[in-house]
N, C-alpha and C positions, 0 to 999 in steps of 0.2 A: 673462869668464864664470867662470873658475876662482876669481877673487877673490870674485865674488858667491856662488859655492857655499860657499867657506870661511866667508863671513859668515853664511850660513844655518845652517851646522853649528854655528858658535859660538852663535848665537841659540838654536838648538834645545837645545844642551847646557845653556844657562842655565835652561831650563824644569825642570831638576832641582830648582829651588827651588820645590816645590809641596807642598801638603797639610800636615796635622798642625799641632802647636803646639810641636814640639821645637826649632825654630829652625834654625840653620845647621850642625848636627852632620852628619858624614858617615854614610852608611849602606851596609850590605852587601846583596848580592842575597838575596832571600827566595824560598823555594819555596812556591808557593801550595798551601794545604790544600784539596783538592777531593774529590769522590766521597762515598760513603755514610759515615755516622758510625762511630766505633769500636764494635765488638760486632756488626757486620753479619753476620759469618760465623756466629756462634752463633745469631743471630736467624733466619737463613735455614734453619738446621738444626733449628729447633724445630718439632716436629710434634705438640705437645701437644693441638692442636685438630683433629687429623685432616686438616688441609689446610695448604698453604703459607701463611706469613705474607706480607704484601705486601713485595716486594723493595725495600729502602731506596734502591737504586741505579736502579731502573727504574719503580717504581710512581708514578703521578701523585699529587699531593696529594688530588685528588678520589677516587681509588681508595683511598687511605689512610683518608680520612674515612668512606667507605662501609664499610670493613672494621671500624673501631671502632664505627660505629653498629650493627653486627650483633652486638656483644658485650654481655654483661651486666656489671654492676659488678664482680663477682668476677673475671671473666676479664680485664677491663681492669686491675684492681689486680695480678693475677698477672703480667701482662706488664710492668708498671712495675717490680715487684720483680725480675723475672728479667732484664730488658733495659733498665735505666734510660738508658744512653747512646743507645740507638736511639730509644726512645719520646721522650726529651727533645729530640731533634733531628729528629724525623720530621714534616715539614711535612704538615699535614692531620690530625694527631692532635689531640684536644681540648686546649685550652690548660691546663685544670686538671690533666690527666694529665701534661702536659709540665712544669708547675711542680713537681709532686711527684717526677717522675722525675729532674729536674735537681737537686733537693735531695739525693736519694740519690746521684747521680753525683758531685756536688761533694764530698760527705762521703766517698765512697769513694776519692777521690784521696789523702786524708790530708795534703794540702799546705796549709800555713798561708796561702800567697798567695791561695788560692781560698776560704778558710773563710768569709769574710763573705758570699759569694754564697749560702750555705746557710741564712741566717737565715730563720725561718718567715714573716716579713712580706714577703719579696721574691718577685717573680713572674719567675723566670728562664725565659724561653721557649726558650732554646737554650744549651747549654754543650758545647764540644768542646775537650778538653785537648791535642789534637795540636798540635805546633809551639809557637807562642807562645800558643795558645789563642784561642778565639772564644766570644762570649757575646752574648745578646740579653736585654734586660729590659723588662718592661712596666710603665708608670706609668699607673695607672687601671684600669678594669675592661674588659678586652678583650671579654669575652663580652656586655657590655651597652652597648658604645659606639655612639654614633650616628655618630662619625667616628673615623678612625684616622690617626695621623701616624707616620712612620718617620724616625728620624735616621740618616743614612748618613755616618759620619765619615771623616776623611782619615788621613794618616800617623800612625805611632807609637801606634796603638790596638790593643789585644788584651785577652784575658782576664786576663793577668798584671797589666797596668797599669790595668784597668778601675776598680778601687776605690782607686787611688792618690790621694794628696792632690794636688789641683790648685787653680788659681784658681777661685773660685766661677763657676758657670754655664758652665764649659768642659768639654771632654771629652764623650763620648757621654751618660753618665749625667747630668752637670750640665746639658747642653743639653736633654735630654728632660725632666728634672725642672722646669726653668724654663719650658719650653713648656707642659707640663701645668698648672703652677700658673697661668700666664697665661690659659689657656682657662677656668679656673674663677674667675678674678678674685682670685687670691691669689698673693703672691710665693712663690718656692720655699722661703723660710724660714718660711712659714706666715702671714706678715703680709699686709695688704691690698696688692694690686699697685699700683704707681705708674702714673700715666698716662704716655703717651709724652712724651718731652721735646720742646720747641718745637712750639707749635701745637696742644697738646692731644692726646688719645688718637687715634692714627692708625688704630685700629680703626674710626674714623668716616671713614676715607678712601675715595676712589672710584678706579676705574680709568679713567684718561683718557689716550688715545693710548698705551696700553701701560704707563702708570706709575700708581702709587698716589699720590694727592694729597689735600689737605684737602677735606672735604665728605663727604656720606653714602656709605657703601659700597653697592655694588650687591648686592641680596639674591638668593640662589639659591633654588631650589625646596626644598632640604633644608638648613636652617641651624640653628645652635645644637645643643643636646643635649650629652651627655657625650662627652669626647674621651679616647681612650687613646693614649698615646705610647709607641713602642717605640724604645729605644736599641739599634740593630742593629750590633754589631761582628761581623758574620757572614762576614767575608772576611779574607784575609791582606793587611794593609796594608803599604805601604813603610815602611822604618825610616830615619829621618833623610833626608838629601839624597844622592841617587845616581841611577843609571840607572833603578832601579825606579820612582822618582818621576817620571821624565821619559817613560817609555814606557807602553804600555797593557796590558802582559802581566798584571799583578796585577788591573788594573781589569776586564779581560775575564773572568778567573776569578771575580771578585767579582760581575760583572753576571749571570752564570749563576746564582749562589747567590741574589742578590737577586730575580731573576725567579721562582725557585722559592719563595722565602720569601713573596712577595706572592701567588703562586698558593695557597700554604698558608693565608694569611689568608682568601682567597676561599672556599676549600674548607670552612672552619669557620663560614662565614656572616658574617665581619667585613665592614664597609663597605670600599669601594675606598679605598686609602690616599692620603695626601699624602706625598710624599717630600721631605725636607729634606736636601740634599746639600752637605756642607761640604768645601771644598778638594778633595783628591784623590777624596773621595767623590762629587764632582760628575762626575768622569770615569767612575766606576762607573755612576752614574745615567744619564749620557749614552748609554753602551753598552747599558744595560738598558731604556731608555725604551720602545722599541717592543715589548718583551716583557712589559710590566707593564700592569695595569689602573688605574694611578694616575690620580686626578682632577687633581692638580696636581704639578708638579715644580719645586722651589725650589733654585736653585744659589746658594750664598753663599761668598764668598771663593774663587771658582773660578779655576783656571788654564786652563780650557777644558773642553769636553765632547766633544771629538773629532767635532764637527759644525760646519759653517760658519754655520748658522742654526738657529733654533728649529724651523722647518719640517723641516729635514734630520734632526731627531731621530726623525721618523716616529711621533709619538705623538699621541693625542687629548687628552692632558693639557694644561692650561694651564701655560705655562712662565714662571717668575719668576726674577729675578736680583737679587742685592744685593752691593755692595762698599763697605766703609767707606773714609773718606778716608786713614786711616793704615794700612790693610792692606797689608803688604809684597807681597802677591800681585800688586799693580798693577805691580811691577817685573819680573815674569816675562813674557818676550816671548811673545806669542800667535801662535806659529808651529807648523808641523808639517813635519818634514824627516827623511827616512830613518827613520821610525818614532818619532822623538823629538818631544816637544812635544804639546800637546793642542788647539791650534787657537784659534779665534776667542774673543774675550772675550764671555761671555754678557751682560755689562752694556752692551755697545756697542749703539748704535741699529741698526746693520746686522744684528745677531743677531736682533732682533725679540722678545725676551722682555719681559714686563711688569716694570717696575722697582719694587723695594721700597726705600723711603727708608732710608738708613743713614748719614746725615750725623753722627749722634752715636755711632756705633760706634767703639770703640777697638781697634786692633790687628787681628790675624787671627782671634781667637777670641772677640770680644766681642759677637757678633750676638744672643746670647740673654740679655744682661744686662738685668735688670728696669729698666723706665723708658725703654728705647731705642725709637725708632720701629720698628726692624726687628722686635723681639719682638712689639710690638703688632700689626703687620701679619701676622706669622707666625701669631699666635693667631687672627686673623680668617680667614686662609686655612685653617687647620686645622679651624675650625668651619664652613667652607663659606659664610662671610659676605663674602668678597672675590672678585670676578670680574674 
């Protein structure tokens, strides 16, 4: 029995090899950034309107939305100028106000590493410079979208590295840009999108026995229409490989933030989202699943979701899973012991998720590469065309 216990501990420690694209570098313990955004104290003290402003720490996104609906344009603009970090991160505030507030907040940091985020053509839905920084960006028109997809990334992602040079179609922004382009039939470089490799466009696939295969896709009641994609680096991710990547502490903090973020989308009238959860981001999504109104939850390159089965996630969302043949995440033991490890493989038959074909995906971060079967199916899921 003692030998068996040691074996389980060893396997659980191996689960530290999860998430991100930074490889096998070691990582230190991170402190999760939680709570209301910077500037909340000044916001709470503001009595310019003769009444308290909605508390960023306790007001629900619906309450925030009702508050802003009761203001005129002049009052809204004044709040953006006076409290950009609060308005820019306040779930339930109108997206256009958040974009403008975050342009001001980024510029106010005076830091070159964030300067590109303030470009006038960018839709930065959240920006928090605390710690390593958090950021969310919208690709497409959130206010007019028929469908919304949210990319939840894994290790080594933050506001500082968000605009760093990366391999194409990787990182939160690269993945979101590629998915958005695929939903409108164009590659992320502006050219026509390629069909899926092998067997033609998999957006013509069907759901059979929990998998996507060749043939016509089952059509839902609400399909097609414009898609907005959000690259959501809205939580403190693990850095490199270490205990942070093997346990659920940062994922639990991230799940709380993700649930509130999706409630904020609902509060401003956006469609229920599809969550695309990469690597350690799938741990976040697993813990958040029952607290969101997502229509679909897609785990890709996942070390586990802290659930033994899709049913155990306790969500009404359709659950999908993808793993490429050369993704090193397959070498991570799917165990949980003494708080370490993330449990069952979402691509296993026993887990019960719908399978997304990924035979042509390369490595751990290649799921959104144009021309792959996985991206074609992701686009169909995002548009409500795959069931």
